Structure formats: structure tokens, C-alpha cells
C-alpha positions as CSV (number, residue, x, y, z in Angstrom):
1,M,15.7,-10.5,13.5
2,L,19.4,-10.3,13.0
3,D,20.7,-8.9,9.7
4,L,23.0,-11.6,8.5
5,S,24.0,-9.7,5.3
6,L,27.4,-8.6,6.8
7,S,28.2,-12.0,8.4
8,K,30.7,-14.5,7.0
9,P,29.3,-17.9,6.1
10,G,31.2,-19.5,9.0
11,E,29.6,-17.1,11.5
12,I,26.1,-17.9,10.2
13,V,26.8,-21.6,10.5
14,K,28.1,-21.2,14.1
15,R,25.0,-19.3,15.1
16,L,22.6,-21.8,13.5
17,C,24.5,-24.7,15.1
18,E,24.2,-23.0,18.5
19,R,20.5,-22.5,18.0
20,L,20.0,-26.1,17.0
21,R,21.8,-27.3,20.2
22,K,19.7,-24.9,22.3
23,E,16.5,-26.0,20.7
24,R,17.3,-29.7,21.4
25,L,18.2,-28.9,25.0
26,A,15.0,-26.8,25.4
27,Q,13.0,-29.9,24.3
28,R,15.0,-31.9,26.8
29,M,16.2,-34.4,24.2
30,T,19.6,-36.1,24.1
31,Q,21.6,-36.3,20.9
32,S,20.9,-40.0,20.9
33,E,17.1,-39.4,21.0
34,V,17.3,-36.9,18.2
35,A,19.5,-39.2,16.2
36,G,17.2,-42.2,16.7
37,R,14.1,-40.2,15.6
38,A,15.9,-38.7,12.6
39,G,17.3,-42.0,11.5
40,I,20.9,-40.8,11.7
41,G,23.9,-41.5,13.9
42,T,24.6,-39.8,17.2
43,N,27.9,-38.6,15.8
44,T,26.1,-36.9,13.0
45,V,24.0,-34.9,15.4
46,S,27.1,-34.0,17.4
47,N,28.9,-32.9,14.3
48,L,25.9,-30.9,13.2
49,E,25.8,-29.0,16.5
50,A,29.5,-28.4,16.3
51,G,29.3,-27.0,12.8
52,R,31.3,-29.8,11.2
53,N,30.6,-30.9,7.7
54,V,27.2,-32.6,7.7
55,G,24.9,-33.1,4.8
56,F,21.9,-30.8,4.3
57,E,19.5,-33.7,4.3
58,N,20.6,-34.6,7.8
59,L,20.0,-31.0,8.9
60,V,16.5,-31.3,7.5
61,R,15.9,-34.6,9.3
62,V,16.9,-33.0,12.7
63,A,14.8,-29.9,12.0
64,M,11.8,-32.2,11.4
65,V,12.4,-34.1,14.7
66,L,12.6,-30.8,16.5
67,G,9.4,-29.5,14.9
68,R,11.3,-26.7,13.0
69,A,11.0,-27.9,9.3
70,K,8.6,-25.1,8.6
71,E,11.4,-22.6,8.9
72,L,13.5,-24.5,6.4
73,D,10.5,-24.7,4.1
74,A,10.4,-20.9,4.0
75,L,13.9,-20.6,2.7
76,F,14.2,-19.2,-0.8
77,L,10.5,-18.4,-1.2
78,P,10.1,-15.8,-3.9
79,R,9.6,-12.2,-2.8
80,L,6.4,-11.2,-4.4
81,E,5.7,-7.6,-3.4
82,S,4.2,-6.3,-6.6
83,I,2.4,-7.4,-9.8
84,D,5.7,-7.1,-11.7
85,D,7.3,-9.4,-9.2
86,I,4.6,-12.0,-9.7
87,R,4.9,-11.7,-13.5
88,R,8.7,-12.2,-13.4
89,Y,8.3,-15.1,-11.1
90,E,5.7,-16.8,-13.3
91,E,7.9,-16.3,-16.3
92,S,11.0,-17.6,-14.5
93,T,9.2,-20.9,-13.7
94,Q,9.2,-21.8,-17.4
95,R,12.5,-23.3,-18.3
96,K,14.7,-21.0,-20.4
97,R,18.3,-20.8,-21.3
98,I,20.1,-17.7,-20.2
99,R,22.0,-16.2,-23.1
100,K,25.4,-14.8,-22.6
101,P,25.8,-11.2,-23.9
102,R,27.8,-11.0,-27.1
103,D,30.9,-8.9,-27.0
104,A,30.5,-5.8,-29.1
């Protein structure tokens, strides 16, 4: 697993787009086939693989076609490593306003 914490956003996008293209090719699918199954245009798939501005929903659609939606579903899951983490998570699911600190 690569540590992406020192990467720039553009570098992460580039790596993900390369992986997306490689996954499509590994499954022996054309951009047109992926686009047709995802319900999007071929140009959208091309732009996605090139790292050009494409909506997140289109990324999800392509991931679903390639059988990789589970990885996206795992994004931003809470890190629950202790009882305190679980308590904080449960408390955070109740809608609250965050108060700004008062200047003293």
C-alpha cells in the first residue's frame, strides 16, 4: 500500500487514472464498452482516464462497471479502534452545530 500522505492531489489523480485505465484493459474492455455499460459517453471515459475534469458520479459508474465499487464504498469509513472512538462516532452522528470559540 502506498503512503499517499506526501503526494499532491494531482499526483494522486494521475495514479488513480492510470490504475483505472489498466483495470479496463485487464478486463479487455474498450472505452466504448465501459461507457455503454455505465450509461455515459465514450469521451467521458477517455477524460476520466486522462485525469481531466469528470464528475464523481461518473467515476462511481465506471467503478461499478469494472467491479470495483466496493473500494469506493470503503472511502471515509470511520476508524473505530477503541471504545472511545465508537462513542465519539455515535455522538457525531447526531446533528449538532459546532460552536466557534469566543475570543477572550
